[in-house]
C-alpha positions as CSV (number, residue, x, y, z in Angstrom):
1,X,-53.9,-30.9,55.3
2,X,-51.4,-28.0,55.0
3,X,-49.1,-28.7,52.1
4,X,-46.1,-26.8,50.9
5,X,-45.0,-27.0,47.3
6,X,-41.2,-26.3,47.1
7,X,-41.0,-24.5,43.8
8,X,-39.7,-21.2,42.5
9,X,-42.9,-20.1,40.8
10,X,-46.6,-20.9,40.2
11,X,-45.9,-20.1,36.5
12,X,-44.4,-23.6,36.3
13,X,-47.2,-25.8,34.8
14,X,-46.5,-28.9,36.9
15,X,-46.5,-26.8,40.1
16,X,-49.7,-25.1,39.2
17,X,-51.4,-28.5,38.4
18,X,-50.5,-29.9,41.8
19,X,-51.8,-26.8,43.5
20,X,-55.1,-27.0,41.6
21,X,-55.7,-30.7,42.5
22,X,-54.7,-30.2,46.2
23,X,-57.1,-27.3,46.5
24,X,-59.8,-29.3,44.7
25,X,-59.4,-32.0,47.4
26,X,-59.9,-29.4,50.2
27,X,-56.3,-28.9,51.3
28,X,-54.5,-25.7,52.1
29,X,-51.5,-25.3,49.7
30,X,-48.7,-22.7,49.9
31,X,-45.9,-22.1,47.4
32,X,-42.6,-22.0,49.2
33,X,-39.7,-20.7,47.1
34,X,-36.9,-22.9,48.5
35,X,-34.3,-20.5,47.1
36,X,-35.5,-18.0,49.7
37,X,-35.5,-20.4,52.6
38,X,-32.9,-20.4,55.3
39,X,-32.1,-23.0,58.0
40,X,-30.9,-21.8,61.5
41,X,-29.0,-24.4,63.5
42,X,-27.5,-24.2,67.0
43,X,-30.6,-23.9,69.1
44,X,-32.6,-26.7,70.8
45,X,-34.4,-27.2,67.5
46,X,-33.3,-26.3,64.0
47,X,-35.7,-23.8,62.4
48,X,-36.6,-23.2,58.7
49,X,-37.3,-19.6,57.7
50,X,-38.9,-18.2,54.6
51,X,-37.4,-14.7,54.7
52,X,-38.1,-13.8,58.3
53,X,-41.1,-16.1,58.7
54,X,-40.7,-19.3,60.7
55,X,-42.2,-22.1,58.7
56,X,-40.7,-25.0,60.7
57,X,-44.1,-26.4,61.9
58,X,-46.5,-24.9,59.4
59,X,-47.0,-27.9,57.1
60,X,-48.0,-31.5,57.3
61,X,-46.3,-32.4,54.0
62,X,-44.0,-31.0,51.3
63,X,-43.9,-31.7,47.6
64,X,-40.4,-30.8,46.3
65,X,-40.0,-29.4,42.8
66,X,-36.3,-28.6,43.0
67,X,-34.6,-27.0,40.0
68,X,-31.3,-28.2,38.6
69,X,-29.3,-25.0,39.5
70,X,-30.2,-25.2,43.2
71,X,-30.1,-28.9,43.8
72,X,-27.8,-28.8,46.8
73,X,-29.6,-26.0,48.6
74,X,-33.1,-27.4,47.7
75,X,-32.1,-30.8,49.0
76,X,-30.8,-29.3,52.2
77,X,-34.1,-27.6,52.8
78,X,-36.0,-30.8,52.1
79,X,-33.6,-32.7,54.5
80,X,-34.4,-30.2,57.3
81,X,-38.2,-30.7,56.8
82,X,-37.6,-34.4,56.9
83,X,-35.6,-34.2,60.2
84,X,-38.4,-32.1,61.7
85,X,-40.9,-34.9,60.9
86,X,-42.6,-33.5,57.8
87,X,-43.5,-36.0,55.1
88,X,-41.9,-35.4,51.7
89,X,-42.8,-37.0,48.4
90,X,-39.1,-37.2,47.7
91,X,-36.3,-37.8,50.1
92,X,-33.4,-35.4,50.0
93,X,-30.9,-38.2,49.3
94,X,-33.1,-39.4,46.4
95,X,-33.2,-35.9,44.9
96,X,-29.4,-35.6,44.8
97,X,-29.0,-39.1,43.6
98,X,-31.5,-38.8,40.8
99,X,-30.0,-35.4,39.7
100,X,-26.6,-37.0,39.0
101,X,-26.9,-39.4,36.1
102,X,-23.7,-41.3,37.0
103,X,-24.8,-41.9,40.6
104,X,-28.2,-43.1,39.4
105,X,-26.6,-45.5,36.9
106,X,-24.1,-46.8,39.4
107,X,-26.9,-47.7,41.8
108,X,-29.0,-49.3,39.0
109,X,-26.0,-51.4,37.8
110,X,-25.3,-52.6,41.3
111,X,-29.0,-53.6,41.7
112,X,-29.0,-55.5,38.4
113,X,-31.2,-53.0,36.4
114,X,-30.3,-53.0,32.7
115,X,-28.7,-49.8,31.4
116,X,-26.9,-48.8,28.2
117,X,-23.1,-49.4,28.1
118,X,-21.9,-46.2,29.9
119,X,-18.4,-44.8,30.5
120,X,-17.3,-41.8,32.6
121,X,-13.8,-40.4,32.9
122,X,-12.0,-37.1,33.4
123,X,-8.9,-38.1,31.5
124,X,-8.4,-36.0,28.4
125,X,-5.5,-38.0,27.1
126,X,-7.3,-41.2,26.1
127,X,-10.5,-40.0,24.5
128,X,-9.9,-42.4,21.6
129,X,-9.7,-45.3,23.9
130,X,-12.9,-44.2,25.7
131,X,-14.8,-44.2,22.5
132,X,-13.4,-47.6,21.5
133,X,-14.5,-49.1,24.8
134,X,-18.1,-48.2,23.8
135,X,-17.7,-49.9,20.4
136,X,-16.8,-46.7,18.5
137,X,-19.1,-44.0,17.1
138,X,-21.8,-42.9,17.2
139,X,-21.8,-42.2,20.9
140,X,-24.1,-40.2,23.1
141,X,-22.5,-37.5,25.3
142,X,-24.4,-36.3,28.3
143,X,-23.7,-33.7,31.0
144,X,-24.1,-35.5,34.3
145,X,-26.7,-33.1,35.7
146,X,-28.6,-32.0,32.6
147,X,-32.3,-32.1,32.3
148,X,-35.1,-31.8,29.6
149,X,-32.6,-33.1,27.1
150,X,-30.2,-30.1,27.7
151,X,-26.6,-31.2,27.4
152,X,-27.3,-34.4,25.5
153,X,-25.3,-34.6,22.2
154,X,-25.1,-37.3,19.6
155,X,-21.5,-37.5,18.2
156,X,-21.7,-39.4,14.9
157,X,-18.0,-39.6,14.1
158,X,-14.9,-40.2,16.1
159,X,-13.6,-36.8,15.1
160,X,-16.7,-34.9,16.3
161,X,-16.8,-37.1,19.5
162,X,-13.2,-36.3,20.4
163,X,-13.8,-32.6,19.8
164,X,-16.9,-32.4,21.9
165,X,-15.5,-34.5,24.8
166,X,-12.2,-32.5,24.8
167,X,-14.2,-29.3,25.0
168,X,-16.2,-30.5,28.0
169,X,-13.0,-31.7,29.7
170,X,-11.4,-28.3,29.3
171,X,-14.5,-26.6,30.6
172,X,-14.3,-28.9,33.7
173,X,-17.8,-30.1,33.0
174,X,-18.7,-33.6,34.3
175,X,-20.0,-35.8,31.4
176,X,-20.7,-39.4,30.6
177,X,-20.5,-41.4,27.4
178,X,-23.1,-43.9,26.3
179,X,-23.6,-46.4,23.6
180,X,-26.0,-45.2,20.9
181,X,-29.0,-47.6,20.7
182,X,-29.8,-47.4,17.0
183,X,-32.8,-49.7,17.1
184,X,-34.6,-47.4,19.5
185,X,-35.1,-45.1,16.4
186,X,-35.2,-41.9,18.5
187,X,-37.9,-43.2,20.8
188,X,-38.0,-43.6,24.6
189,X,-40.6,-44.2,27.3
190,X,-41.4,-41.9,30.2
191,X,-43.1,-43.7,33.1
192,X,-44.6,-41.9,36.1
193,X,-44.4,-43.8,39.4
194,X,-46.3,-42.6,42.5
195,X,-45.8,-44.6,45.6
196,X,-45.5,-48.2,44.6
197,X,-47.7,-47.9,41.5
198,X,-47.1,-47.0,37.8
199,X,-49.8,-44.4,37.1
200,X,-49.0,-43.3,33.6
201,X,-46.7,-44.1,30.7
202,X,-46.1,-42.5,27.3
203,X,-43.8,-43.0,24.3
204,X,-41.8,-40.0,23.1
205,X,-40.4,-39.9,19.6
206,X,-38.0,-37.3,18.3
207,X,-38.8,-35.2,15.2
208,X,-36.9,-35.6,11.9
209,X,-34.1,-33.2,12.8
210,X,-33.6,-34.2,16.4
211,X,-32.5,-37.4,18.1
212,X,-33.6,-36.4,21.6
213,X,-37.2,-37.3,22.3
214,X,-37.9,-34.9,25.2
215,X,-41.2,-33.0,25.0
216,X,-39.2,-29.8,25.6
217,X,-37.2,-30.6,22.5
218,X,-40.4,-31.0,20.4
219,X,-40.8,-34.7,20.7
220,X,-44.1,-36.3,19.8
221,X,-46.0,-38.3,22.5
222,X,-48.5,-41.0,22.7
223,X,-49.9,-43.4,25.4
224,X,-48.0,-46.7,25.5
225,X,-48.6,-50.1,27.1
226,X,-45.8,-51.3,29.3
227,X,-44.4,-54.8,29.4
228,X,-44.0,-56.5,32.9
229,X,-40.2,-56.0,32.7
230,X,-40.7,-52.3,32.0
231,X,-43.0,-51.9,35.0
232,X,-40.5,-53.9,37.2
233,X,-37.6,-51.6,36.2
234,X,-39.7,-48.4,36.8
235,X,-40.9,-49.4,40.2
236,X,-37.6,-50.7,41.5
237,X,-35.6,-47.8,40.1
238,X,-37.9,-45.4,42.0
239,X,-37.5,-47.5,45.2
240,X,-33.7,-47.8,45.0
241,X,-33.4,-44.0,44.8
242,X,-35.7,-43.5,47.7
243,X,-38.3,-41.4,45.8
244,X,-42.1,-41.4,46.3
245,X,-42.8,-39.7,43.0
246,X,-40.5,-40.1,39.9
247,X,-40.4,-40.0,36.2
248,X,-38.4,-43.0,34.9
249,X,-37.0,-42.9,31.3
250,X,-36.5,-46.2,29.5
251,X,-35.4,-47.2,26.0
252,X,-36.4,-50.3,24.1
253,X,-33.4,-52.2,22.7
254,X,-32.7,-55.6,21.1
255,X,-31.5,-56.7,24.6
256,X,-34.7,-55.5,26.2
257,X,-35.6,-52.3,28.1
258,X,-32.7,-50.2,29.3
259,X,-33.0,-47.5,32.0
260,X,-31.7,-44.1,30.9
261,X,-32.4,-41.9,34.0
262,X,-34.8,-41.1,36.8
263,X,-36.3,-37.6,37.4
264,X,-37.3,-36.6,40.9
265,X,-39.4,-33.7,39.7
266,X,-41.1,-35.0,36.5
267,X,-43.0,-32.6,34.3
268,X,-46.8,-33.3,34.1
269,X,-47.9,-31.4,31.0
270,X,-46.8,-33.9,28.4
271,X,-47.8,-37.1,30.1
272,X,-51.2,-35.8,31.3
273,X,-52.0,-34.7,27.7
274,X,-50.8,-37.9,26.1
275,X,-52.4,-40.3,28.5
276,X,-55.4,-38.4,29.9
277,X,-54.3,-39.5,33.4
278,X,-54.6,-36.9,36.2
279,X,-51.1,-37.4,37.5
280,X,-51.3,-34.4,39.8
281,X,-54.3,-35.9,41.6
282,X,-52.4,-39.2,42.1
283,X,-49.5,-37.2,43.7
284,X,-51.9,-35.4,46.1
285,X,-53.7,-38.7,47.1
286,X,-50.3,-40.2,47.8
287,X,-49.6,-37.4,50.2
288,X,-53.0,-38.0,51.8
289,X,-52.1,-41.6,52.4
290,X,-48.7,-40.9,53.9
291,X,-48.5,-37.5,55.5
292,X,-49.3,-38.4,59.1
293,X,-47.3,-41.6,59.3
294,X,-44.5,-41.2,61.9
295,X,-45.7,-37.7,63.0
296,X,-45.4,-36.9,66.7
């Protein structure tokens, strides 16, 4: 097959791993920098250009690895490939839904997936009431479109929480507030779903000076066995967002597993190292099974 990886650089470890596995399986793979792509509308058929090169019909499948700062443009490029009949491991709508934490949690709450108590508002005049609605401090403050633990803050007192929230409001930055799950003890679980199967799972634990457990924040990782409930949440969260490949983050609480967020472009380095699972190969095999369905 001819496969395009929508990514800004081969220097990104996860992108490089997928390219390696696709080539090892005999496929032609090309890196397409989606930030340099344009879509031309108004003719009989919309066309996708990489610079001046027409790539509309060059690929059997695409694997999007869309960065946070270019979500809208990247999703629009994915959408055009979809409309032209090219298989994608992530639907454009799924990418935009997953990138926004509030939208993800709204969908999960509607579908009956357990989540931490969460509040979002843009009212700077009742911050005290917002904190009280979550049971008081400590509270977790998150930027709605943050990733890799960036923009996640633990406010341990009402005073610090009010100061941080007020600052974000004045900066016109969209945030959400979440109940702090103390019994999680700085741990969460990252689950990789490919198609309708859980292929890998690891536990991440924060270091002594950091409550965020992300690998990019120095969190420690180890392979973990999932409960049936955790598998159910991971598989259904991925399905509800319309993603073929996803990283699902859960937290274990006294009430059972709680969904934190879903990542449409999960990193592979940490989980492949922790579990020994060749996640990149699973992604390419998923493309093999699905690329020609529905093609003219």
